[in-house]
C-alpha positions as CSV (number, residue, x, y, z in Angstrom):
1,X,-11.3,211.6,-146.9
2,X,-14.9,212.7,-146.7
3,X,-17.6,214.5,-148.6
4,X,-16.1,217.7,-147.2
5,X,-13.0,217.5,-149.4
6,X,-15.3,218.9,-152.1
7,X,-15.7,222.7,-151.7
8,X,-19.0,224.5,-152.2
9,X,-17.1,227.6,-153.0
10,X,-15.1,225.8,-155.7
11,X,-18.3,224.4,-157.2
12,X,-19.7,227.9,-157.4
13,X,-16.5,229.1,-159.0
14,X,-16.4,226.3,-161.5
15,X,-19.8,227.4,-162.7
16,X,-18.2,230.7,-163.8
17,X,-14.9,229.5,-165.3
18,X,-15.6,226.3,-167.3
19,X,-16.2,226.7,-171.0
20,X,-19.6,228.2,-171.6
21,X,-20.3,225.4,-174.2
22,X,-20.8,223.0,-171.3
23,X,-22.9,225.3,-169.0
24,X,-26.6,226.1,-168.7
25,X,-27.7,222.9,-170.6
26,X,-31.4,222.4,-171.2
27,X,-33.6,221.0,-168.4
28,X,-37.3,220.4,-168.7
29,X,-40.2,218.0,-167.9
30,X,-41.5,216.3,-171.0
31,X,-45.1,215.2,-170.9
32,X,-44.7,212.0,-173.0
33,X,-41.7,210.8,-171.0
34,X,-43.4,211.6,-167.7
35,X,-46.6,209.8,-168.8
36,X,-44.5,206.7,-169.7
37,X,-42.8,206.8,-166.2
38,X,-46.1,207.6,-164.4
39,X,-44.5,210.7,-162.7
40,X,-43.2,214.1,-163.7
41,X,-39.5,213.7,-164.4
42,X,-37.1,216.6,-164.7
43,X,-34.5,215.8,-167.3
44,X,-31.2,217.7,-167.7
45,X,-29.7,217.1,-171.2
46,X,-25.9,217.0,-171.1
47,X,-25.4,215.8,-174.7
48,X,-25.7,219.1,-176.7
49,X,-22.1,220.1,-176.5
50,X,-18.8,219.4,-178.4
51,X,-18.3,216.2,-176.5
52,X,-21.8,214.9,-176.3
53,X,-21.4,214.2,-172.6
54,X,-21.2,215.9,-169.2
55,X,-17.5,215.1,-168.8
56,X,-16.3,218.5,-170.2
57,X,-17.4,220.2,-167.0
58,X,-15.1,218.4,-164.6
59,X,-12.2,218.1,-167.1
60,X,-12.4,221.8,-167.8
61,X,-12.2,222.8,-164.1
62,X,-9.4,220.3,-163.5
63,X,-7.3,221.6,-166.4
64,X,-8.1,225.2,-165.5
65,X,-6.7,224.6,-162.0
66,X,-3.5,222.9,-163.1
67,X,-0.2,224.8,-162.4
68,X,2.3,225.1,-165.2
69,X,2.0,223.5,-168.6
70,X,2.2,219.7,-168.1
71,X,1.4,216.9,-170.4
72,X,-1.9,215.4,-169.0
73,X,-2.2,211.6,-168.9
74,X,-5.4,209.8,-168.1
75,X,-7.3,206.5,-168.6
76,X,-10.7,206.5,-170.1
77,X,-13.3,204.4,-171.9
78,X,-13.8,207.5,-174.1
79,X,-15.9,210.4,-172.6
80,X,-13.6,211.5,-169.8
81,X,-10.6,211.3,-172.2
82,X,-12.5,213.5,-174.6
83,X,-13.1,216.0,-171.9
84,X,-9.4,216.1,-171.0
85,X,-8.4,216.3,-174.7
86,X,-10.8,219.2,-175.3
87,X,-9.6,221.1,-172.3
88,X,-6.0,220.4,-173.0
89,X,-6.2,221.4,-176.7
90,X,-7.9,224.7,-175.9
91,X,-5.0,225.6,-173.7
92,X,-2.2,224.2,-175.8
93,X,-1.4,221.3,-173.5
94,X,-0.6,217.8,-174.8
95,X,-2.9,215.0,-173.7
96,X,-2.2,211.2,-173.7
97,X,-5.2,208.9,-173.2
98,X,-4.9,205.2,-172.3
99,X,-7.8,203.0,-173.2
100,X,-8.5,199.4,-174.1
101,X,-8.4,197.6,-177.4
102,X,-12.1,196.8,-177.0
103,X,-13.1,200.4,-176.4
104,X,-15.9,202.0,-178.3
105,X,-14.6,202.9,-181.8
106,X,-16.8,206.0,-181.9
107,X,-15.2,207.4,-178.8
108,X,-11.7,206.5,-179.9
109,X,-12.2,208.3,-183.2
110,X,-13.4,211.4,-181.3
111,X,-10.4,211.3,-179.0
112,X,-8.0,211.3,-182.0
113,X,-10.0,214.1,-183.6
114,X,-9.3,216.2,-180.5
115,X,-5.5,215.7,-181.1
116,X,-5.0,213.3,-178.1
117,X,-2.3,210.7,-178.3
118,X,-4.1,207.4,-177.7
119,X,-2.5,204.2,-176.4
120,X,-4.6,201.0,-176.4
121,X,-3.8,198.2,-173.9
122,X,-5.0,194.7,-173.3
123,X,-7.4,194.1,-170.5
124,X,-10.1,196.3,-169.0
125,X,-10.3,199.9,-167.8
126,X,-8.4,199.1,-164.6
127,X,-5.5,197.8,-166.7
128,X,-5.6,201.0,-168.8
129,X,-5.5,203.1,-165.7
130,X,-2.5,201.3,-164.3
131,X,-0.7,201.7,-167.7
132,X,-1.5,205.4,-167.6
133,X,-0.3,205.8,-164.0
134,X,2.9,204.0,-164.8
135,X,3.5,206.1,-167.9
136,X,3.1,209.3,-165.9
137,X,5.6,208.1,-163.3
138,X,8.2,207.4,-165.9
139,X,7.9,210.7,-167.8
140,X,8.8,213.9,-166.0
141,X,6.5,216.9,-166.7
142,X,3.4,214.8,-166.9
143,X,0.3,214.8,-164.6
144,X,-1.9,211.8,-164.1
145,X,-5.6,212.8,-163.9
146,X,-7.8,210.1,-162.3
147,X,-11.5,210.4,-162.7
148,X,-13.2,209.8,-159.4
149,X,-10.2,210.8,-157.4
150,X,-9.4,214.5,-158.2
151,X,-11.7,216.9,-156.3
152,X,-11.7,219.4,-159.1
153,X,-13.4,216.9,-161.5
154,X,-16.2,216.3,-159.1
155,X,-16.5,220.0,-158.3
156,X,-16.8,220.8,-162.0
157,X,-19.5,218.1,-162.4
158,X,-21.2,219.7,-159.4
159,X,-22.1,222.7,-161.5
160,X,-24.9,220.5,-162.9
161,X,-26.6,220.7,-159.5
162,X,-26.2,224.5,-159.3
163,X,-28.2,224.8,-162.6
164,X,-30.6,222.0,-161.8
165,X,-31.8,223.6,-158.5
166,X,-32.3,227.1,-160.0
167,X,-35.8,226.3,-161.3
168,X,-37.1,223.3,-159.3
169,X,-36.4,221.2,-156.2
170,X,-36.9,217.5,-157.1
171,X,-37.5,215.1,-154.2
172,X,-35.0,212.7,-155.7
173,X,-32.0,213.0,-158.0
174,X,-31.1,209.8,-159.9
175,X,-27.6,209.6,-161.5
176,X,-25.5,206.9,-163.2
177,X,-22.4,206.1,-161.2
178,X,-19.1,205.1,-162.9
179,X,-16.0,206.4,-161.2
180,X,-18.3,208.6,-159.1
181,X,-17.3,212.2,-159.9
182,X,-20.7,213.2,-161.2
183,X,-22.8,212.0,-158.3
184,X,-20.2,213.2,-155.8
185,X,-20.2,216.8,-157.1
186,X,-24.0,216.9,-157.6
187,X,-24.7,215.4,-154.2
188,X,-22.3,217.8,-152.4
189,X,-24.3,220.8,-153.8
190,X,-27.7,219.1,-153.3
191,X,-27.1,218.2,-149.7
192,X,-26.3,221.9,-149.1
193,X,-28.9,223.6,-151.2
194,X,-31.8,221.1,-150.9
195,X,-31.1,218.9,-147.9
196,X,-34.4,217.0,-148.1
197,X,-33.7,215.8,-151.6
198,X,-32.5,212.2,-151.8
199,X,-29.6,211.3,-154.1
200,X,-29.7,207.8,-155.7
201,X,-26.9,206.3,-157.7
202,X,-27.4,203.8,-160.5
203,X,-25.2,200.9,-161.4
204,X,-25.6,197.9,-163.6
205,X,-25.9,194.2,-162.6
206,X,-23.0,193.3,-164.9
207,X,-20.6,195.6,-163.0
208,X,-21.8,195.9,-159.4
209,X,-18.4,196.6,-157.7
210,X,-19.2,200.2,-156.7
211,X,-22.6,199.3,-155.2
212,X,-20.9,196.4,-153.4
213,X,-18.1,198.7,-152.1
214,X,-20.6,201.2,-150.7
215,X,-22.5,198.5,-149.0
216,X,-19.3,197.1,-147.5
217,X,-17.8,200.5,-146.6
218,X,-14.6,199.6,-148.4
219,X,-13.3,198.9,-151.9
220,X,-14.6,195.6,-153.2
221,X,-13.1,194.6,-156.5
222,X,-15.5,192.9,-158.8
223,X,-15.0,190.1,-161.4
224,X,-14.9,190.7,-165.1
225,X,-17.6,193.2,-166.1
226,X,-20.4,192.1,-168.4
227,X,-22.5,195.0,-169.6
228,X,-23.2,197.2,-172.6
229,X,-22.9,200.3,-170.3
230,X,-19.1,201.0,-170.8
231,X,-19.4,204.4,-169.0
232,X,-20.4,202.7,-165.7
233,X,-18.5,199.4,-166.2
234,X,-16.2,199.7,-163.2
235,X,-14.3,196.6,-161.9
236,X,-12.2,198.3,-159.3
237,X,-13.7,201.4,-157.7
238,X,-11.5,204.4,-156.8
239,X,-10.9,204.4,-153.1
240,X,-11.2,208.1,-152.6
241,X,-14.5,208.0,-154.5
242,X,-15.9,205.2,-152.3
243,X,-15.1,207.2,-149.2
244,X,-16.8,210.3,-150.6
245,X,-19.9,208.6,-151.8
246,X,-20.5,206.9,-148.4
247,X,-21.3,210.3,-147.0
248,X,-23.3,211.6,-149.9
249,X,-25.3,208.9,-151.6
250,X,-28.6,207.8,-150.0
251,X,-29.1,204.7,-152.0
252,X,-27.6,202.6,-154.8
253,X,-29.8,200.6,-157.2
254,X,-28.9,198.3,-160.1
255,X,-30.5,197.9,-163.5
256,X,-30.1,195.3,-166.2
257,X,-28.7,195.8,-169.7
258,X,-32.3,195.2,-171.0
259,X,-33.5,198.1,-168.8
260,X,-30.8,200.4,-170.4
261,X,-31.8,199.4,-174.0
262,X,-35.5,200.0,-173.1
263,X,-34.6,203.4,-171.6
264,X,-32.6,204.3,-174.7
265,X,-35.6,203.6,-176.9
266,X,-37.9,205.5,-174.6
267,X,-35.7,208.6,-174.6
268,X,-35.4,208.4,-178.4
269,X,-39.1,208.1,-178.8
270,X,-40.1,210.8,-176.4
271,X,-37.2,213.3,-176.4
272,X,-35.7,212.6,-179.8
273,X,-32.3,212.1,-178.3
274,X,-30.1,209.0,-178.9
275,X,-28.0,208.4,-175.8
276,X,-25.5,205.7,-174.9
277,X,-26.5,203.0,-172.4
278,X,-24.9,204.7,-169.4
279,X,-26.5,208.0,-170.4
280,X,-29.9,206.3,-170.1
281,X,-29.2,204.8,-166.6
282,X,-31.2,207.3,-164.7
283,X,-34.3,206.8,-166.7
284,X,-33.9,203.1,-166.6
285,X,-33.7,203.2,-162.8
286,X,-36.8,205.4,-162.5
287,X,-38.7,203.0,-164.7
288,X,-37.5,199.8,-163.0
289,X,-37.5,201.0,-159.3
290,X,-40.2,203.7,-159.3
291,X,-37.8,206.3,-157.7
292,X,-39.3,209.5,-156.4
293,X,-42.6,211.3,-156.9
294,X,-40.8,214.2,-158.6
295,X,-37.4,212.9,-159.6
296,X,-34.7,214.5,-161.7
297,X,-32.1,212.8,-163.8
298,X,-29.3,213.6,-166.2
299,X,-28.8,212.3,-169.7
300,X,-25.0,212.0,-169.4
301,X,-23.7,210.9,-172.7
302,X,-24.6,210.3,-176.4
303,X,-21.7,208.4,-177.9
304,X,-23.2,204.9,-178.3
305,X,-21.5,202.1,-180.2
306,X,-23.0,201.8,-183.7
307,X,-24.6,198.5,-183.1
308,X,-26.3,199.8,-179.9
309,X,-27.6,202.8,-181.7
310,X,-29.2,200.6,-184.2
311,X,-30.7,198.4,-181.5
312,X,-32.1,201.4,-179.7
313,X,-33.8,202.6,-182.9
314,X,-35.0,199.2,-184.1
């Protein structure tokens, strides 16, 4: 396994076949945000679509490439499951999403609105993933789709980089890292099209397992996660993702929950967009660590829990 299991040709093709509602999203440099961060920051907004997150890109490409007409099973804290549910429904394919009993109720409601069957399990996201995998093994005609593992998901997410580099070449691209599909796909294209651009991943101190794994060069399972950023709250990283990212990511940094809330407020004040904590991680990292002279980042999701939305706007 290496970065080369992601195909540049397939990323380019994904940019032509995924649902147009997820493509060609806004990207711009806002003067107020840039002044607050003391540097021009190119922002790509991945929240103005039917899912309010970037996950539709990878899910669309994965489902587009599936042979036959299987039932698709996955585990998700919400946004990835929405992507699979949306892509499955548009093609008449059943989708079954496993999540946790403590999952974001906003995301669970949106999953059900997209006609996904939803099973809630005790424990955390890793437990939900194991339940989904077991269910797929026990039911013929089902396919288990694992975010972070399937190349097509990362290749679909890589279309963000195709669009990002059409207008500018930032010196640094800063991205939140959960299961790793987003940063893997984007970095694969960036390393080809803009090889001097650094790619920096962002994790959170309450769930540092992915950063620890990249540092160790192997999967390092973490303890119980403790963060408001459910989209990047990974306790057990995906082995294939760790191997990919070792060859693609130049640096991993961590931020605190307080940094994420501050970034959510800053984005709301300057851009008028209410994002979820993981969606603000790139801005939080630029603010905390001063990354790049001309950085770019992605607002990855806008499905915050109600109490966090109120806190960000307070």
